[in-house]
LUMGU-702037 format. One line per 4 residues: number of its first residue (from 1); for each residue z, y, x of C-alpha. Coordinates in Angstrom, 3 decimals, always signed. Layout:
<fibas>
NUM	Z Y X ~ ...
</fibas>
This chain:
<fibas>
1	-35.096 -20.229 +2.002 ~ -31.330 -21.057 -0.256 ~ -30.669 -17.825 -1.904 ~ -27.964 -18.092 -3.740
5	-26.263 -15.739 -6.344 ~ -22.853 -15.249 -6.722 ~ -21.735 -13.848 -10.354 ~ -17.908 -12.967 -9.198
9	-18.268 -11.604 -5.912 ~ -16.054 -9.303 -5.576 ~ -13.314 -11.629 -6.241 ~ -11.217 -13.007 -3.914
13	-13.191 -16.811 -3.775 ~ -16.249 -14.931 -4.219 ~ -15.712 -13.014 -0.785 ~ -14.830 -16.404 +0.873
17	-17.868 -18.318 -0.721 ~ -19.951 -16.095 +0.644 ~ -18.784 -15.690 +3.935 ~ -19.365 -20.168 +3.768
21	-22.250 -20.112 +2.112 ~ -23.943 -17.581 +4.927 ~ -22.168 -19.710 +7.778 ~ -24.994 -22.592 +6.122
25	-27.896 -20.450 +5.943 ~ -28.145 -19.353 +2.864 ~ -29.609 -15.461 +1.344 ~ -26.259 -14.281 -0.947
29	-26.718 -12.002 -3.390 ~ -23.460 -10.645 -5.305 ~ -23.003 -8.992 -8.938 ~ -19.481 -7.965 -10.306
33	-18.143 -5.727 -12.724 ~ -15.941 -4.807 -10.201 ~ -18.158 -1.934 -7.316 ~ -18.464 -3.779 -4.191
37	-19.375 -1.836 -0.664 ~ -21.966 -3.317 +1.498 ~ -20.942 -5.166 +3.734 ~ -21.566 -8.379 +5.957
41	-20.677 -11.232 +3.576 ~ -23.803 -10.625 +1.697 ~ -27.138 -9.306 +1.091 ~ -27.452 -6.942 -2.462
45	-25.161 -6.778 -4.762 ~ -25.546 -5.991 -8.789 ~ -22.871 -4.087 -10.749 ~ -23.330 -5.963 -14.121
49	-20.896 -7.284 -16.801 ~ -21.825 -10.970 -16.806 ~ -20.762 -10.856 -20.723 ~ -24.040 -8.659 -21.363
53	-26.841 -10.876 -21.574 ~ -29.556 -8.058 -21.244 ~ -27.917 -7.404 -17.738 ~ -27.772 -10.482 -16.610
57	-30.827 -11.637 -17.252 ~ -31.971 -8.284 -15.183 ~ -30.120 -9.999 -12.488 ~ -31.255 -12.994 -12.508
61	-34.983 -12.384 -13.222 ~ -34.904 -9.807 -10.265 ~ -32.930 -12.310 -7.886 ~ -34.589 -15.613 -8.769
65	-31.922 -17.674 -6.892 ~ -32.355 -21.125 -5.588 ~ -28.180 -21.703 -6.420 ~ -26.031 -19.950 -8.661
69	-22.218 -19.805 -8.502 ~ -20.176 -18.421 -11.095 ~ -16.324 -17.061 -10.216 ~ -16.714 -14.683 -12.779
73	-12.450 -15.443 -14.351 ~ -10.183 -13.736 -16.285 ~ -7.609 -13.963 -13.360 ~ -6.296 -17.391 -14.901
77	-3.643 -19.312 -17.482 ~ -1.312 -16.694 -17.320 ~ -3.840 -13.851 -18.114 ~ -4.982 -15.923 -20.913
81	-2.737 -15.927 -23.151 ~ -2.230 -12.347 -22.491 ~ -6.258 -11.230 -23.763 ~ -7.133 -14.622 -25.209
85	-10.218 -12.863 -26.771 ~ -11.033 -12.117 -23.183 ~ -10.688 -15.603 -21.923 ~ -13.921 -16.561 -24.766
89	-15.752 -14.051 -23.719 ~ -15.509 -14.524 -19.697 ~ -15.472 -18.162 -20.090 ~ -17.746 -18.889 -22.683
93	-19.969 -15.896 -23.456 ~ -20.559 -15.137 -19.471 ~ -21.988 -19.036 -19.598 ~ -23.683 -18.986 -22.272
97	-25.439 -15.931 -20.912 ~ -26.073 -17.078 -17.594 ~ -27.915 -20.665 -18.727 ~ -29.845 -18.809 -21.714
101	-31.347 -16.275 -18.699 ~ -32.127 -19.530 -16.906 ~ -33.787 -21.402 -19.416 ~ -35.494 -17.976 -20.957
105	-36.712 -17.529 -17.736 ~ -38.042 -21.021 -17.002 ~ -35.678 -21.429 -13.928 ~ -34.326 -24.117 -12.752
109	-31.931 -22.892 -9.878 ~ -28.678 -25.493 -9.003 ~ -25.881 -23.688 -11.228 ~ -22.317 -24.338 -10.674
113	-19.357 -23.725 -13.306 ~ -15.782 -23.770 -12.526 ~ -13.716 -25.451 -14.515 ~ -9.972 -25.799 -14.353
117	-6.746 -28.097 -13.893 ~ -5.899 -27.068 -16.718 ~ -8.537 -28.869 -18.623 ~ -6.718 -32.258 -18.691
121	-3.549 -33.355 -21.077 ~ +0.246 -32.846 -19.545 ~ +0.301 -36.532 -17.114 ~ +3.267 -37.490 -15.390
125	+0.375 -39.182 -12.496 ~ -2.309 -37.592 -10.182 ~ -5.272 -36.688 -12.581 ~ -8.842 -38.436 -11.548
129	-11.696 -37.342 -13.212 ~ -11.495 -39.886 -16.008 ~ -8.193 -38.424 -17.239 ~ -7.398 -37.810 -20.893
133	-8.049 -34.039 -21.602 ~ -6.208 -31.854 -23.732 ~ -6.240 -28.513 -22.873 ~ -2.681 -26.023 -23.913
137	-3.904 -22.764 -23.284 ~ -6.924 -20.593 -23.696 ~ -7.708 -20.608 -20.374 ~ -8.119 -24.654 -20.549
141	-10.078 -24.608 -23.883 ~ -12.533 -22.313 -22.749 ~ -13.096 -24.287 -19.676 ~ -13.146 -26.967 -21.673
145	-16.109 -25.318 -23.502 ~ -18.563 -23.942 -21.019 ~ -18.039 -27.761 -19.440 ~ -19.605 -28.632 -22.869
149	-22.058 -26.357 -22.676 ~ -23.172 -27.732 -19.378 ~ -23.519 -30.964 -20.606 ~ -25.751 -29.481 -23.743
153	-28.089 -27.682 -21.795 ~ -28.364 -30.254 -19.358 ~ -29.397 -32.665 -21.942 ~ -31.775 -30.330 -23.974
157	-33.640 -28.526 -21.461 ~ -32.558 -30.839 -18.167 ~ -30.953 -27.976 -16.148 ~ -29.163 -29.174 -13.183
161	-25.752 -27.768 -13.663 ~ -22.984 -28.831 -11.804 ~ -19.633 -29.457 -13.080 ~ -16.216 -28.924 -11.194
165	-12.670 -28.841 -12.163 ~ -10.151 -27.108 -9.705 ~ -6.301 -27.318 -8.908 ~ -4.446 -24.529 -7.578
169	-5.877 -22.781 -4.468 ~ -4.038 -19.956 -2.355 ~ -4.757 -18.135 +1.096 ~ -4.841 -14.906 +2.598
173	-6.607 -11.501 +0.648 ~ -5.337 -13.375 -2.835 ~ -3.868 -11.386 -5.321 ~ +0.264 -11.443 -5.405
177	-0.120 -11.977 -8.978 ~ -0.371 -15.918 -7.460 ~ +2.625 -17.811 -7.534 ~ +2.788 -17.847 -3.401
181	+1.571 -14.473 -2.597 ~ +3.526 -13.432 -4.775 ~ +6.951 -14.665 -3.387 ~ +5.599 -14.567 -0.016
185	+5.034 -11.013 -0.530 ~ +8.529 -10.041 -1.527 ~ +9.992 -11.975 +0.777 ~ +8.106 -10.512 +3.707
189	+8.488 -6.800 +2.357 ~ +12.559 -7.389 +2.587 ~ +11.974 -8.829 +5.857 ~ +9.913 -6.240 +6.907
193	+12.343 -3.282 +5.174 ~ +15.329 -5.404 +7.111 ~ +17.506 -5.366 +4.590 ~ +19.070 -8.082 +1.755
197	+17.408 -8.338 -1.673 ~ +16.716 -9.699 -4.603 ~ +13.336 -11.475 -5.504 ~ +11.979 -12.393 -8.654
201	+9.801 -15.685 -9.699 ~ +8.328 -17.778 -12.978 ~ +9.575 -20.966 -13.599 ~ +10.415 -22.579 -9.905
205	+11.024 -25.888 -11.339 ~ +7.785 -27.436 -11.826 ~ +4.926 -28.674 -9.131 ~ +1.799 -27.957 -7.835
209	-1.344 -28.751 -5.855 ~ -2.610 -26.572 -3.544 ~ -5.703 -26.097 -1.783 ~ -6.578 -23.746 +1.138
213	-9.388 -21.572 -0.382 ~ -11.385 -22.462 +2.627 ~ -11.053 -25.912 +1.872 ~ -12.114 -24.796 -1.910
217	-15.531 -22.754 -1.049 ~ -16.741 -25.706 +0.919 ~ -16.132 -28.149 -1.674 ~ -18.117 -25.555 -4.205
221	-21.537 -26.121 -1.327 ~ -21.218 -29.844 -1.402 ~ -21.011 -30.038 -4.877 ~ -23.385 -27.730 -5.635
225	-25.948 -29.392 -2.512 ~ -25.877 -33.468 -3.449 ~ -28.233 -35.101 -5.305 ~ -26.828 -35.516 -9.173
229	-25.456 -33.106 -11.207 ~ -24.251 -35.402 -14.152 ~ -21.205 -36.022 -11.818 ~ -17.737 -33.918 -12.645
233	-15.679 -33.732 -9.339 ~ -11.860 -32.492 -9.013 ~ -11.140 -30.507 -6.247 ~ -7.859 -30.286 -5.061
237	-5.432 -31.230 -2.508 ~ -3.842 -34.369 -3.629 ~ -0.282 -33.344 -2.646 ~ +1.689 -31.872 -5.654
241	+4.554 -29.156 -4.336 ~ +7.435 -28.501 -6.057 ~ +7.665 -24.630 -6.003 ~ +10.871 -24.223 -5.622
245	+10.343 -26.443 -1.817 ~ +7.347 -23.669 -1.176 ~ +10.101 -20.838 -2.163 ~ +12.832 -22.659 +0.313
249	+9.753 -22.441 +2.731 ~ +9.172 -18.764 +2.459 ~ +12.534 -17.640 +2.569 ~ +13.456 -19.250 +5.600
253	+10.162 -17.292 +7.483 ~ +12.180 -14.433 +6.263 ~ +15.428 -16.058 +8.245 ~ +16.361 -12.483 +9.626
257	+17.395 -11.154 +6.052 ~ +19.988 -12.590 +2.910 ~ +17.664 -13.044 -0.923 ~ +19.105 -13.915 -3.646
261	+16.295 -15.507 -6.476 ~ +15.944 -13.994 -9.776 ~ +13.783 -15.441 -12.905 ~ +11.782 -12.836 -14.511
265	+11.135 -13.908 -18.271 ~ +7.627 -11.956 -17.928 ~ +6.468 -14.612 -15.645 ~ +7.365 -17.276 -18.003
269	+4.649 -18.796 -19.942 ~ +4.439 -20.238 -23.512 ~ +4.012 -23.291 -22.114 ~ +3.930 -25.129 -18.446
273	+3.307 -28.701 -17.444 ~ +5.762 -29.868 -15.026 ~ +3.852 -31.737 -12.976 ~ +0.062 -31.615 -11.561
277	-1.501 -33.487 -9.101 ~ -4.905 -33.981 -8.344 ~ -6.880 -37.605 -7.418 ~ -9.536 -36.131 -5.574
281	-10.837 -39.946 -3.717 ~ -14.140 -39.625 -6.027 ~ -15.213 -36.033 -4.357 ~ -13.999 -37.319 -0.725
285	-16.055 -41.037 -1.189 ~ -19.017 -39.346 -2.529 ~ -19.507 -36.653 -0.662 ~ -17.393 -36.901 +2.178
289	-14.968 -33.628 +1.468 ~ -11.340 -33.707 +3.114 ~ -9.684 -30.956 +3.260 ~ -8.750 -29.604 +6.585
293	-5.933 -26.793 +6.335 ~ -2.376 -28.038 +6.015 ~ -0.531 -26.227 +2.812 ~ +2.432 -25.121 +4.950
297	+0.151 -23.059 +7.344 ~ -1.681 -21.486 +4.820 ~ +1.752 -20.184 +3.370 ~ +2.635 -18.928 +6.641
301	-0.447 -17.136 +7.444 ~ -0.266 -15.491 +3.851 ~ +3.270 -14.751 +4.795 ~ +2.556 -13.151 +8.264
305	-0.244 -11.184 +6.574 ~ +2.410 -9.103 +4.848 ~ +4.523 -8.629 +7.000 ~ +1.955 -7.178 +9.663
309	+0.030 -4.996 +6.126 ~ +1.731 -1.068 +6.537
</fibas>
C-alpha cells in the first residue's frame, strides 16, 4: 500500500494533492500547524510544526510513509519580503528536519520538495531546467538552499529526493492574497452588490505563467512516481500571460457594473521580474504530463465561486 505523508495538508495545494492521491490508490496522512477537521480526503492527521525537529521525528516514525510531500510554505514571494526569518525557518530548517528524520530512522521514502520559478535569474525567454539560477527574493533564495540540501542528502545518504520548480498556479479556493483570486474577488463582490466601484491591484504590467492547481498536483504525483530522483522538473503551463490582460478578462466577466482600477502600493514588491515563462518540454517528454485545464476557464470558475458565495 502506498502511504503518503503530506506536510502542509491544510493548505489549498495540500487539499488538492490529497484528492489526487486518494483517487490514485494512496493512503493519505496529513500534518500541518493548522488544525484540520476530519474529512474524506485523508486517513489521519497530526498537528505539528515542521520547524520543530522532535515533532517531525515523531510523525514520520508513527506514519512510516512510503512517500512524503513537503508543501509547507510561507505563502510566496511577497510574504518572504515581510518575514524573511520565517521563510528561512520553514523552507530550510523544516526541510532539514524532514530529511534528518528520514535518515535517522533508516527509512527511504520517496520525498518531494517543492521549489519555485523564483529560483531563476530574470530572462526574456522561457525558462528550462538548465536556465541560469539567480534568486532575487528571500523566498527564491530559501528554495534554492533546500534544493542544494536535497542534492547533498541524496549524494551522502542515497535518499530518493525529488525536486520540482513550480511556476504560478491558481484555482477555486486559493487564498485571495494571490493575484488572480484577489482581482476576481473584488470584481465579483462589486457585481454581486450591483454597484460601481474600484478594485485595487499591484503591478499588473508584468507577465506570468499560470497553471491550474489540478494539473499541478497531478504533476507532483507523476514526478514522485518516476524512476530517477536526480532529475529536476519545471512545472508550468508554458504560456506567459500579461496580468493586465487577465485583469481585463475578469472585468469583462463583471459586465453589469463599472469598475475602476487603482494601484495599491502595499501590493507592490521590492523587485518583480517583468516576464516569467516555463519551458515544460522536459516533464512533457519524460513523464508524459500535459496541462488539461485552460487558464481562462479556471479564472471564470474562480470568479463564479465568489459570485455565488454568501
